N, C-alpha and C positions, 0 to 999 in steps of 0.2 A: 503493498501500498506505498502509495505518494505522500509525503507529510508536508503539509502545509506549512510555509514560510512566508513570513511578514518582515517589514521594516519600517520601523516606529522610531520616534525617540521618547527618552526615559523619562517618565513624568513624575514619578515619587521612587525613593529607594530607602525608606524610612524601616520597611516592615524586613522581619531577619528573613535571609535567603530568597528575595520575593522581590520583585521591582514590578511596577506599572507604565506600560509602554504605551503609548500614544500614537497609530496606524491612520496614515492618510488614504482614505480610499476613495477612487474616483472612476464612474462607470459612466456610460450614454445611456439615456432613457429611451427605452424601445420603440413607443411611438415617436415621442417630440424631437428626438435625435438631439437634446442639448446634454452637456455633461454636468453632472452629477455629485458633489464632492460630498465626505461624508469624514469624520475623524471616529473611530472605536478603541476605547482602552482595555488592554489586556495586561491581564497577572501573567510573571514569567518566573521560572525557576532561576533561583541566580545560586547557586552553588558555593561558588568561590567568591562572590561578593562583590565582584569587579566593578559592575555597571553604576554611573553617577546620574545624577539628575541632567540634564540636556545632552549625555551620550544619544548617537546614533548605531541603535542595533539591531541584527536580527535576529530573532524568535522562530525557533520551529515547531510544529507540535507535539506533543508527546504526551505521555501517559497523564490522567486525571489526576492530581497530586492533592486538590481542594475541592470543594465547590466550586470555587471561581477561577483555580489556577489549572492550565491543560497546556501551556506553553513551557518550552526550556530556550534560556538563554541560548546563543550558539556562537555567536561574537558581538564585539564591539568592534563598529566599521569606525567611528568619528570621536574621540574623546572631548568633552566640551571642557574649558579652559579650567584647570584647578587655580583657585586661590588658598591660602594656608593664612591670608592677614597679616602676615607678617610687614608687607607693604606699607600698613595701615597705622604702624607701629606709634609715628612721631609725626600722626595727623592730627587737625580738628577728628576724624572721626573715631579715634582712638580715647575723644574725651567723653566723662561720664561713666566708663567703663569701672568697674574695682579692678585696683590692682593690689595683687597679695603679694609685700617685701617680706624680704627673708626674714623666718622665726617672727613674725611679725601678723599683728590680726588687719584685716582686709578696710583696707581705706579706699574712699572715693579718690579718683585723680581731679584735679584740677582741670577745670574748663579754660580755653584758651582766650584770650581777650579778645571780648565784643567787639563788633565793630558798630563802630557811634554814627550819628546821624553826620556829624562835620567829617567823619571821611568817605559818606557818599556822597556829600554836597561836593567836594574837592575832587573826586571821582569824575562826578559828572560834569564838573568844568572845565577838568582837564580833557574829557570825551567832545565837548561841544568844539574847545579851542583846537583838536585836533581834525575835528571834523570842519568848521570853519578852512583849517590851511589848508586841508585837502582841495576843498571848494576852490580856493583864490591859487589855488595851483594849477586848478582846468582850463 
């Protein structure tokens, strides 16, 4: 028996050894000849837990593992970009996080300086001056 293979995007990997895959299906309407698009979600078994949200994967029909899970992950075709959070360490995005100092209790990190109305007004004036210079140069 031929096993059905589908290609789709991983939408959830929060379950243990299970991923949700959104598969986009297209077909022609038999009478009107227009293209119908449909997105269906399938639960697939991921034994090694290698797939992450955003990955493009190929799933294959297999034995029924639970009420809703009858597909298995075959391969990850294209991996989504991975972020470990280290690129945000010294940015305003890190403000407000709890930081655990060595040997001490958790304390909240101080927020960076706030943007004041004076800073906005100065930036607006510089922007207008730059626009006026660009128009005068034409």
